[in-house]
N, C-alpha and C positions, 0 to 999 in steps of 0.2 A: 504493500500500500504506500501511497506517496507520503503519508504523515504517520509517524509512530511516536510513542512516548514511553520512556523508561521510568517507571515509578520509583525504582530504587535510587537511581541517580537524578531523577527529576529533570531529564534531558529530553527535549523535543527534537526530532529529526524530520526534515522536509526534503524529499527526494524528487528530482526531475530525472529525465533520461540520462543527463550528463552532469548533474550537479547535486550537491547536498548543502543544506542550510541547517545549522544547529544553534539552539539556545537552551539555557538552563536556569532553573530556579536555585539560587544559592541558599546557604544555611540560614540566612536572615530574611528570606522571602523576596529579595531583589531579583530582577531578571537580567541575566548576563548573556551577551552574545559570544558564541564559541567559534563558529566556523562558517564560511561560505566559500565553496570552491568545488574542485572536482568531486564527482560522486564517490562516496566512501561508505563502508560499513563500519559499525561500531561507533563509539562516542569519542569526542575530541576534547574532553575536559582537561587532559594533560597539557593543553596549550596555555592554560592559565598559570601565571607565575605570581609569587607573593614575596614582597620585600617591604621593609620600612622605607617609605619614600617621604623624605622631609617635606613638611608643609602640605602633604596630602592627607587630609583628615580621615578619621575612621568612624564607622557607624557605632553608635553608642552601645548597641547590643554586642559588639565585638569585644567589649571590655578592654583589657590591656593588650590585645592583639593589634599591634601597629602595622602589621603586614597586610591587613585587609582594608583596602581603600577603593572607593568607587571612582576616585580620581585617577586610578591607575589600572582598573579592571575594565574590560570591554563591556559596554552597556548595550542593551537591546532597545530601550526607549528612555534615554536619560532625561531627567527633569531637574530644573534649577532648584537648588536648595538641598540636594542629596549629598553634597560633598564632592560632586564631580564638577570641576571648574572649566571643563571643556564646553563646547557649544551644545546647548540642550535641545531636545525636541519639544519640551513642554515648559512653559513659564506660566505660573498661576499666582494671582494676587487675591488674598481674602478680603472680605468686606472691611476689616479693620486696617487694611493697608499692608499687612505682612505678606511677604513673598516667599515662594518656595513650597515644595511638597515632597513627601517621601512615599513613593509608590511601592506597594508590596503585592505579591501574588495572592490572588483570592481563589480562582478556579479556572478551569479550561474545558473546552469542548472540541471534539473532532467531528466534523460533519461531512457527509457526501456532497459533491458538487461545489460550485464556486459561489461565494457570497455576492450579493448585490448591495449597492449603496443608495440610500434615500436621496433622490434629487440630483445625484452626481453620475457622470459617465464612469464606466468601469469595464474592464475585460469581463467576458462571460464564457461559460463552458457549454458544450453541447453533449448530447448522448454519445458515449464512447470515448470521451476525453479523459476519463479516469481522474477527474479533478476532485480535490478535497479542500476543505476549509478548516483552519485552526483558529479558534477564538480563545484568547487569553485575557482574563479580566484582572486588572490591577486596581488597587484602591488606596486612598489616603483617608483613613477613618477620621482624622482630626478635621479635615475639610469637608468630609462627606462627598469625596470626589471618586468617580469611577472612570477608569480608562480601559476600554476594550480594544486590544490589538487584534487586527484581522489579517490572516495570511491565507492567500489563495494559491494553490499549486496546480499549474497546468503542465503536466509532466512532458508531453510530447512537443510543447513549444519551448521547453527548457526555461520556463518563466515562473517566477514566484512574485505574487503581488502583495502589497502591504497597504493597510489603511488603519485609521484610528477613529474611534467614537469616544468622545469625552462627555460625561454626564454629571450634572450636579445633583447629588442625592441629599445634599444638606439643606439647611434652613436659611442660608444667606446667599446673596449673589456673589459669584466669583468672577474674576476677570482674567481671561486668557491673553497674555502678552505675547505668546509665541506658541505655535502649533505646527511642528514639522510632521510629515507623514511617516518617515522612515529614516533610519541611519544604519550605516555599516561601520563596525569597529574592527580594525585590523591590528593585531598585536605586534606585528613587525613587518619589515619590507620597505623597499625603496620604490616609490611610485611616481608616475607622471599623471597629470590631470589633463583631460581633454574636454574642452568646452566649445561652444559654437556661437561666438559673438558676431556682430555685424552691424548693419545700419539699413535704413530704408534703401531699397533697390540693390543691396548687396548683403543679403541675409545669410546666416548660418555658415560662417567661414570656419574651417577646421583650425583649432588652436590647441597646441600641445605644449605643455610646460612642465618642467621638473617641480615636484611638490616638495618644497623645503619647509623649514620650521615656520610655524605660524598658520594663519588662516587665509585661504583664498576663497572669496565669495563672489558669486554672480547672481543676478536676479533682475526682477522688473518691479518697479514701483509705479508703473503706468496704468495699473488696473487691468492689464491684459498681458499675455505672455511676451509680446514685443518683438520688433525687428532687431533690437540691440542684443538680446540674449535669448537662448532657447531653453525650455525646462527639461533638458536632457544632458546628462554629464556621464563621463567615462573615467574610471580609474584603471590604470594599467601598469604592468611591469615596465621598467625603464627600457628594456630591450624588446618590448612587444612590437610585433609587426602585423601586417594584414593577416598572415597565416600562421603566426606562432606567438606564444606568450599568453600570460594570464590577463584577462580583461573583464571588468565588471561595469555594467551599465545601470543607470537609474533614470527612468523616464516618468515624468509626472503627468498624470491624466487630468490636466487642469488647464484652463484657458485664462485665468486671472493672473494677478501679480504673484511672483514666486521668489523663493530664496534657496539657493544651493550653496553649501559650504563644504570645503575640504580643509581639514585641520591636521597638521602633524605636530604632536605634542612634545613635551619635555623628554619623554621616553621613546621617541621615534615611533610612537603608535599613530595610526591614521584613522580619522573619523570622516566619513562622507555622509552628508544628510541633504534632504530636499523636502520642500513643502511650501506652504503659503508664505508670502511676504509678511514680515512683521508689521508693516504699516496696516495690513488688513486684519490683524488679529488682536487688537485691543477689544476683545470680544466679550461682552457681558453675558454670563451664564446664570440665569435665574434658577431658583430651586425647581427641580424637575425637568429643566431644559437640557438639551444635548446638542453637540455640534459634531459633524462628521468631516474628517480631513480628506482631501482628495487622495485618490489611489496613486501608488507608485508601482510601476512595472520594473522588476529586477531581473537581470539575466547575467549569467556568468559564461565565459568561454575560456577554455584552456588552449584554444587554437587561434588566438589573435582576433583582430577586429572584425574580420569578415564573418566568422561564425556568430559573434555577438549580433551583428547586423541581421544575419539570417534568422536568428531566434526572434528578434524584435519585429522584423518584417512579417514573419509568419503569424505572430501574435496580433499585430495591429491590423493586418489585412483581413484576417478571418475570425478574430476573437475580440476585436474592438469595433471595427467597421461593421455596419449592419445593412440590412435591406436588400432591395433588388440588385443594386450595383456592387454588392460584396462579391458576387461571382460573375455577374454579367458585365461585358465591356461597356464603358460609358460612351455616349455618342461623340463623334468627331465634330467639333463645333467651330463656327466662325463667330468671333465676338466683334461687335460694331465699334468698340472704343477707339482703337488706333486707326480705324477706317474713317471715322467721322466725328469722334468726340461728342460734343453737345449738338453739333450741327447736322441734324437729320430730320426727315419726315417719314411718314409711313411709306410713301412711294419710294424714297431713297433707300429705305430698309429693304423693300421688296426688290429693288435693283440689286442690292447686295445679295439677297437670297437667291435671285435668279443666277447670278454669277457663281455663287457657292454651290448650288445644285448641279450645275454643269460640270463642276470639278469633282463631285462625289462627296462633298461635305454633307453631314447628316443633321446639323442643327444650326439655326441662326439665333444668336443671343443679342437682344437689345439692351445695351448698357445704359448708363446714367443719362437722365434728361427727359424722360417720358411722362413725368408726373407733375402735378401742381403747376406753379409758374416757373418751373426750373428751366433756365437758359444758360446758367453757369453754376459754379459750386457755391454760390452765396445765398441761395434761398431754397425753400420748399421741402427740405427733409422733414418728414413727419406727415406731409400732406400726400398720402398715398392714394391719390385719385388720378385717373388717366387724363392727360392733357390731349383731348380729342382734337382741339383746334390745331395743335402742333402736328399731331399725327395725321390729321385729315380724315380720320376714321376711328370707329370704336376699336378697342384692343382686341375684342373677339373677332372682328373682321380681319384685322391685320394677321392674327394667328391663323385664321382659316386660309387666307391667301398664301401664307408661308407654307402651311401644311399641304396646300394644293400643289406646291412645287416639289413635294416629296421630302420636305424638311420638318424636323421638330422645331418648336419655338420656346425660347427662354427669355428671362428678364433679370435685371439687376435691381437690388434694393439695399438700403442701409438702415435697417430697422431700429438699431440702438441709438441712432443720432437724431438730432433735431436742429433745424436752422432757426436762428433768431428771427429771420424774416420768413415766418411760416404761419399759417392759420392755426396750427396746433399750438405753437408757442404762445401766440396771442391769447388763445382760449384757456390754456393751462400752463401758465408760467411756473407754477409750483411743481410741475412734472419734471423739471430740469434739475439735475444735480448742480447746485449753486449755493455758495455760502451767503447767508443773508447779510446785506449791507456791504458786500464786497463785490467789486466788478469781476466777473468770471474771466478765466483764461480762455482766450479764443484760439481755435485751431481750425483752419480751413473754413472759417466763418460758420462754425457749427458748435453746438453744445451737446451734452450727453443726457439722454433720457434716463430716468430713474427706474430701472427694471426691478428694483427691490419692491416696488409697489404693485399690488395686484391689479389695480385699475389701469395702470400703464400697460402692463403685460396683456391684459384682456383687450384693450383698445388696439394695440399694435397687432395682436393675433387676428382680431376680427378684420382689421384693415388689410392685412396680407391675404387672408382668406377671401375677402371680397374681390381682390385683384385676381387671385388664382382661379376663383370660380367663374370669373367673367370671360375666360378664354381658355383654350387648350394649351396651357403652359406646363411644360414638362421639365423645366430646369429653373432653379432660382440661385443666383449668385448673391450670397449674403456677405456684405462688406462691412468694414469698420475702419474709419479713417481719421481717428484721433485718439490721443491718450486721455485718461481721466485725471484731472488736476483738482477740481473743486468737489471734494467729497462731503456733501451734505444733502441729506434727504429731508424734505419738508414733512415727511410722514413717519420717519423712524423715531421711536422713543429713545434710542441710543445710537449715536453715529458710528460706534465701533462695529456694528453689524452690517453697515451699508454695502461695502465692497463685496463681501462674501455673499450676501443675499442678492446683490445685483447680478453676480455671475450665475448663481443658481436660477435667477429669473430668466436669464438668457437661455440657459439649458432647458428650462421648462417650456418656453415658447418653441424652441427647436424640437423638443420631444413631441409636443402636440402637433406640430406640422408633420413630423415623420409618421405619426399615427394616423393623421387625417388624410395625408397624401402619400401612401406607401410607394407609389411609383415615381414620385417627384425626386429628381436629382438635385440635391443642395450642394453647391460648391462653396466652401469657406473662403473668405478673403479678408485681408486687413491691410489695405494699401499694398496688396500683394501678399507677402509672406510674414506679416507682422503677428499673426496668430496661427502659426503652423505648429500645432501640438496635438497630442494624443486625445485630449478632451474633445476638440472639435471633430476629430475623425470619427467619434462615436455617432455623430449626426450627419457629417458631411464626408462621404466616401472619398472625395478629392478636395484639395485645397490649392488655390492659386499660389504657386511657389514664390513668385516675385513679380512686381510690376516691371522689372527689368527683363526685357525679352531678348537682349543682345546675346547671341549664341556663345560668345567667348566668356562674358561674365557669368552666363548660366553654367559653364563648366565648373566654376568655383562654387556657385550656389547649390547646384544639384549634387556636387561631390559631397559637401558638408551635410546636406539634407539626407543623403543616402545612408549615413551611419546609423540613424535612428528611425528612418521612415521609409516605407516601401515605395517603389517607383509608381505603383498603381495609384497612389494617393497624390502624386506630384502633378499639379496643373502646369503644363508646359506647351507653349505655342510657337509656331513659325510666324514671324512678323516681317515687315518690309525693311529695306535698307535704302539709304542710310538709316540705321536704327534710331528710333525716336528718343531713346534714353542716352545713348553714347555717341551717336553719329558715326558709328563704325559700320563698314560694309563687309559682309561675309558671304560666301557662296550660298546659294539657295539650298544645295544639298547638305551643307553643314548645318544650316538652321534646322533642316528636317531631321538630321541624325541626332542632334541634341534634344529636340522636342520629342523624339520617339523614345527617349528615356523617361517619359512621363505619360500623362494621359492623352496628349497629342491634340492639337487643334491649330487654329489660325487667328491672327490679329492683323487683318489687312483688307484692302479693297480688291477683289478679283479683277476689277476693271483696270487696275494699274499694273497687272502682271503681263509679262511678255508671253508669247506663244510657247516658248521654251519652258518658262516657269509654270504655265498652266499644265503642260505635260508632266512636269516634275511633281506638281501637286497630286495629280491622279496616281502617279507611281508611288508617291509617299503614302497616300491613303491606303492603296491596295496592300503595300508592304506592311503597314502598321496593323491592318486588320488580320493579316496572315500571322503576325507575331504577337497579337494581343494576349493570348493565353500564356505565352512565354514571359511577357512583361509582368503579367498579373501573378503567375504562380512560380516562375523560375527563380533561381538564386542569382543575386546581383553581385558581381565581383568588381571591385575597384582595381584596375591594373596600373594605375599611375596616381601621382599626386600633382594636380595642376599648379600648385605653388612651386614645385621643383622641376617637373618634367615638361619639356616643350611638346612632347607627344602625349596627349591625354587620351586614355583608353579605358573602356569598361566592357564587360560582357555579361549577357544574360544566358544562363545555362538551365535547361530543363532539370527538374528534380531527379529524374532518372538518367540524366546525362545524354539523352538521345539526340539533342540538338542544342545549338547555341547561336547567339547573334553577337558578333564582335563589332564594336564601333570605336573609331579613333579620330581625333582632331589634332592637326598640327598647329600649335599656337605661334610658333616662330619658324621662319625660313631663312637659311643662310647659304651663301655661295659655297659650293664644294663641301657640303657638310656630310658627315658619316651617316650611315643608315641607322634608323631608329627601330629597335626590335621590341616587340610586344610579347611578353611572356604570359600565356594564358593560364587560367586556373579553373578547376571545377569539372574538367572533362574526364571521361572514363580512362584510367591508365591502361595502356596496352592496346587501346582501340585505334581504329583508323576513321578519320572523318573526311567527308567529301564536301567541298565548297559548292554551294548552290549556284553561285554566280559564274564560276569558271569550270566546274567539274573536276578540279584538281583534288587529289587525295593526299591527306597529310597524316603522318605518324604523330599521334597526339603527344607522346612522350617528348618528342623533339619540340613540339609547339609549347609545351609547358616548361621545358628545361632551357632551350636556347631562344625560343621565341619566333615570332613571325615578323619579317621586315615590313615596315610601312613602305608603300611604293615610293621610289625615289623622285618621281615626278609630282608628288603631292605638293601643292603650293601652300603658301602661308594661309592659315585659316581653312585649309582644305580638309576634307574628311574621307574616311575609308570605312566601309561596312562590309562584313563578310558573314554569311550564314553557313554554319557547319552542321552536317547531319551525319550521325554515326552509322557506319556501314554494318 
């Protein structure tokens, strides 16, 4: 079974196919972390060491034993005030102002299946998964505080999930100043920390650094997961590579602000934790109330980064994503934004649709500008009524005419935001998150709606439904285009709840939409990739990876994204050149090759394409359809690092090794340069593979050992694609 308990040693063991996670109740009732690594049998309590560590205090119950200190022992869920001076997972303040708590084991339960979380996205199990749940209740009797640690084991994904439910069973209000979802304590080792920082239009850049003494923290105080940092971190051996070395990943299933910390302490022990941002957790917990922390997906690999990625990809694409498009290919769409921005009519959109239909595109998406008095980005957010004067027709008629061309029809919305210049803002100014008596922070001429309020959520849900019910709309792009700066709800009794409840409100509306429109494809977006996280993937099977559609910049963005997220979730499109974001010109086939490492689509006006480019579009669409199952279900291998290698390459390999699609892009070209060899991975050792394009047969062992030379005539920004089929 995935979960076992030794009553003699009070040790819990959680097993996946390739990993083991162990924790133990010590002699004083505290919960210690023992081990997370390669699968093993037996218990690892021998890893604990005891010594008198000066200025590391001892629990009172230990008497004169100065070797027992929670400041030096690995903790499972450390709380401030326990004598552990490292970064805590929990910080509690009592009604009298005193801080700290001492959590002790109370009871546990092992249950079949995978737990679910109230109001929060989480991984789920299906029949045959052999999933199990471990619930451990800790308590502080003085405070009347109950803390339930939740562990979900998905053995075949090699994933263990963590969450926490904190409940006030006392008689006075408690305040949570910090609530992290999980931490890992390592008793020794030298590690690197990998994070994915970035900025708008250049998100999720791979960043690896040696973890020295002290604390390295990343996070978002913006009210959402952000362009600047991603709620996914990796700890690895200093010598870990793509295919070798120990690697641990922590991925937060949460779309709000977050905090991730890695700390190497005085004894060279390392703690890695992740959870909600502290700004969001001055949370009042009244008697009888509880709060649930977002889930964390944990995975371990003894075979480098790529296996960690494969574990997470498998879990996210099939045990976090849901609905029709979990297994079905999403439509190849053409979005109107870069084709026309705000300058369109119904007839001009139909012209786009006609051009798209001739090329084999499957859906037209009408982006921003179709509602209220919207002519630019300064007005009308919140006024979700169709501007029939601008379109020249009802929305239903436009959708019918697009459908008549053989295309599906989709729209853009930004439901969480409101323009100051809008009928909704004038009617309900108190629905805005804004501090009384203080001028709000503006961003893109818009403010933020208070989704912590039920009446706001109901109004927006009804408004969205009215639009969706008025036409045959099969796709909704859900956007978010500013950070939250003014955190004040006019309806909240305590402002410490607002950001947490606001995020739950967004999830609630998305959940209701998924239930009411099970065939609707919702694509997440936040100025591109500003909210690209596992939480949104629970509702949106794909997320727009970045507003930056430049193929060369996308090599970096999609490379970083691939460490934690599957290609099938990555919104990636071919756009025109010179590129609208960078001014760079790249070959049409290169733009197609890069976009084909995601969900694939177009951001352009077909009327501006040459005859040669139109033919290329048809070929690209046919090729993507043929490879869609490979992109969805195959293993993704990074064959280069775009920050170091001028030849950037990746390959999708079928799980059974029967076929593969190799892609490469040359970022730089120099005179008389040497050949660039691409060493493949993931193919079947000893097999022979035939190239679909040329018919040439390759010995796979040589391909993976010596590599395949990139054609010498490949020009700068040129690309190379090769389909390999096992004989």
